[in-house]
C-alpha positions as CSV (number, residue, x, y, z in Angstrom):
1,M,0.0,0.0,0.0
2,D,1.1,3.5,-0.7
3,L,2.6,5.4,2.2
4,L,0.3,8.4,1.7
5,K,-2.8,6.2,1.7
6,E,-1.5,4.4,4.9
7,L,-1.1,7.8,6.6
8,Q,-4.6,8.7,5.7
9,E,-6.2,5.4,6.6
10,K,-4.2,4.3,9.7
11,A,-3.6,7.7,11.2
12,G,-6.8,9.3,10.1
13,L,-5.0,12.2,8.4
14,S,-6.5,14.3,5.6
15,N,-4.8,14.3,2.3
16,E,-3.1,17.6,3.1
17,Q,-1.9,16.4,6.5
18,A,-0.6,13.2,4.9
19,V,1.4,15.1,2.3
20,K,2.9,17.4,4.9
21,T,3.8,14.4,7.1
22,F,5.4,12.7,4.1
23,E,7.5,15.9,3.4
24,I,8.6,15.9,7.1
25,L,9.5,12.2,6.9
26,K,11.5,12.8,3.7
27,E,13.5,15.6,5.2
28,Y,14.0,13.7,8.4
29,V,15.3,10.6,6.7
30,R,17.5,12.6,4.3
31,G,19.0,14.3,7.3
32,K,19.8,11.0,9.0
33,V,21.7,9.3,6.2
34,P,25.2,10.1,5.0
35,V,25.4,12.7,2.2
36,F,26.4,10.1,-0.4
37,L,23.0,8.4,0.2
38,S,20.9,11.5,-0.1
39,G,20.3,10.9,-3.8
40,T,19.0,7.4,-3.0
41,V,16.7,8.7,-0.4
42,E,15.4,11.3,-2.9
43,K,14.7,8.5,-5.4
44,W,12.9,6.4,-2.8
45,F,10.6,9.2,-1.9
46,A,10.2,10.3,-5.5
47,D,9.0,6.8,-6.3
48,I,6.5,6.9,-3.5
49,E,5.3,10.3,-4.7
50,K,5.0,9.0,-8.2
51,R,2.7,6.2,-7.1
52,A,0.6,8.4,-4.9
53,G,-2.9,8.7,-6.2
54,T,-2.8,5.4,-8.1
55,S,-5.0,2.5,-7.3
56,G,-2.1,0.4,-6.2
57,T,1.3,-0.9,-7.2
58,T,1.9,-3.4,-10.0
59,D,4.0,-6.5,-9.4
60,E,6.7,-5.0,-11.5
61,S,7.0,-1.9,-9.3
62,K,6.9,-4.1,-6.1
63,E,9.8,-6.1,-7.5
64,N,11.9,-3.0,-7.8
65,D,10.7,-1.4,-4.5
66,F,13.1,-1.7,-1.6
67,L,10.1,-1.2,0.8
68,E,8.5,-4.4,-0.5
69,H,11.4,-6.6,0.4
């Protein structure tokens, strides 16, 4: 399941609150990893953002998604 949808469903957040929480999480994680990994963190979160608003993930995207392993 998409992170934004989980924030909305499990935490009862509105879409706006979920997006803001997502942005805070992204900045937090980026600040906790070494600089050389910041590009990887950006890619992870960009992938999550790209999938936001879709009806779900495909098997192909799950195969390449580090969060699904």
